[in-house]
C-alpha positions in Angstrom: -16.8 6.7 -82.7 -14.6 8.9 -81.1 -11.6 7.2 -79.6 -8.8 8.7 -77.4 -4.8 8.1 -77.1 -1.5 10.0 -76.1 0.9 9.8 -78.9 4.1 8.3 -78.1 7.3 10.9 -78.4 10.7 10.1 -78.0 14.2 11.4 -79.7 13.9 9.3 -82.6 10.0 9.5 -83.6 6.4 10.3 -82.6 3.8 7.2 -82.6 0.6 7.8 -83.7 -2.8 6.0 -84.2 -3.0 3.7 -87.1 -6.4 4.6 -89.1 -7.8 2.0 -91.7 -7.4 2.6 -95.2 -10.5 2.2 -98.2 -8.4 2.4 -101.4 -6.0 5.5 -100.8 -7.9 7.1 -98.2 -7.3 7.1 -94.5 -10.8 6.7 -92.9 -11.2 8.7 -90.1 -9.8 12.0 -89.0 -7.8 13.2 -86.0 -9.8 16.0 -84.3 -7.9 17.7 -81.7 -5.5 17.1 -78.8 -6.9 18.4 -75.5 -4.1 18.4 -72.4 -2.1 15.9 -74.0 -4.9 13.7 -75.2 -5.2 13.3 -78.9 -9.0 12.4 -80.0 -9.6 10.9 -83.5 -13.5 10.4 -85.1 -13.4 7.0 -87.0 -16.8 6.3 -88.6 -18.7 3.1 -87.4 -18.0 1.6 -90.3 -14.5 1.6 -90.0 -12.8 -1.0 -87.6 -9.1 0.1 -86.0 -6.6 -2.0 -87.2 -3.9 -3.3 -84.7 -1.8 -0.8 -83.1 1.3 0.2 -82.2 2.1 -1.2 -78.9 3.8 2.4 -77.6 0.2 3.3 -77.4 -2.9 2.9 -75.7 -6.3 3.7 -78.0 -9.4 3.3 -76.1 -13.0 4.8 -77.2 -13.4 8.5 -75.4 -15.8 8.9 -72.9 -16.9 12.8 -74.3 -18.5 14.7 -71.2 -20.3 18.2 -72.7 -17.2 20.0 -71.3 -14.5 17.5 -73.1 -16.9 17.8 -76.5 -16.8 21.7 -75.9 -12.6 21.6 -75.3 -12.5 19.3 -78.5 -14.7 21.6 -80.8 -12.5 24.4 -79.6 -9.4 22.9 -80.4 -10.1 21.4 -83.6 -9.2 22.9 -87.0 -11.4 20.8 -88.6 -14.7 22.5 -86.6 -12.9 25.9 -86.9 -13.4 25.4 -90.7 -16.7 24.3 -90.5 -17.7 27.3 -88.6 -15.8 29.8 -91.3 -17.9 27.8 -93.9 -20.9 28.6 -92.2 -19.9 32.4 -92.0 -18.9 32.4 -95.9 -22.1 31.1 -96.1 -24.0 33.7 -94.5 -21.8 36.4 -96.1 -23.1 35.3 -99.5 -26.1 36.3 -99.1 -25.8 39.0 -96.0 -22.9 41.7 -95.1 -22.1 42.3 -91.7 -24.0 45.9 -92.0 -27.2 43.4 -93.2 -26.8 41.4 -89.9 -26.6 44.6 -87.8 -29.6 46.3 -89.4 -31.6 42.8 -88.8 -31.0 43.5 -85.0 -32.6 47.0 -85.3 -36.1 46.5 -87.5 -39.1 45.0 -86.5 -40.0 41.6 -87.5 -40.8 41.5 -91.0 -40.8 39.1 -94.1 -37.0 40.4 -94.6 -36.2 39.3 -90.7 -38.1 36.1 -91.4 -35.9 35.2 -94.6 -32.7 36.5 -93.0 -33.6 33.9 -89.7 -34.2 31.2 -92.0 -31.4 31.4 -94.4 -29.0 32.0 -91.3 -30.6 29.1 -89.4 -30.0 26.9 -92.5 -26.6 27.6 -92.5 -25.8 26.7 -89.0 -27.8 23.6 -89.4 -25.4 22.8 -92.1 -22.6 23.3 -89.8 -24.0 21.2 -86.9 -24.6 18.2 -89.8 -21.0 18.7 -90.6 -20.0 18.4 -87.0 -22.4 15.5 -86.5 -20.3 13.7 -89.0 -17.3 14.1 -86.8 -19.1 12.9 -83.8 -19.3 16.4 -82.5 
């Protein structure tokens, strides 16, 4: 589930969401801040602990536009996207990809398209793990 809240910032401190912990690991992930509102992903298996009185945490209502804004602002999504590109680059150079645009459908283009789609599916899966 994705939650939203506004960080409380004053002259002395910044008050942020408290995320549950399991062992030494925090559960959940701050995704991005969009227009002053911070969005945080929390796995369905976790429960938010009581929060500081300075902030009000609530489940986020994600429209398609807001989801896209979070994706654009999220460093986690950027890293996933970069990893997808890196996976493709392990097998195909930019020149190879341009070549695929110029040649007729063939076994080579079919293999290329299948591999790229496999990489993209991995990326979509990783974003889904973040509620996006």
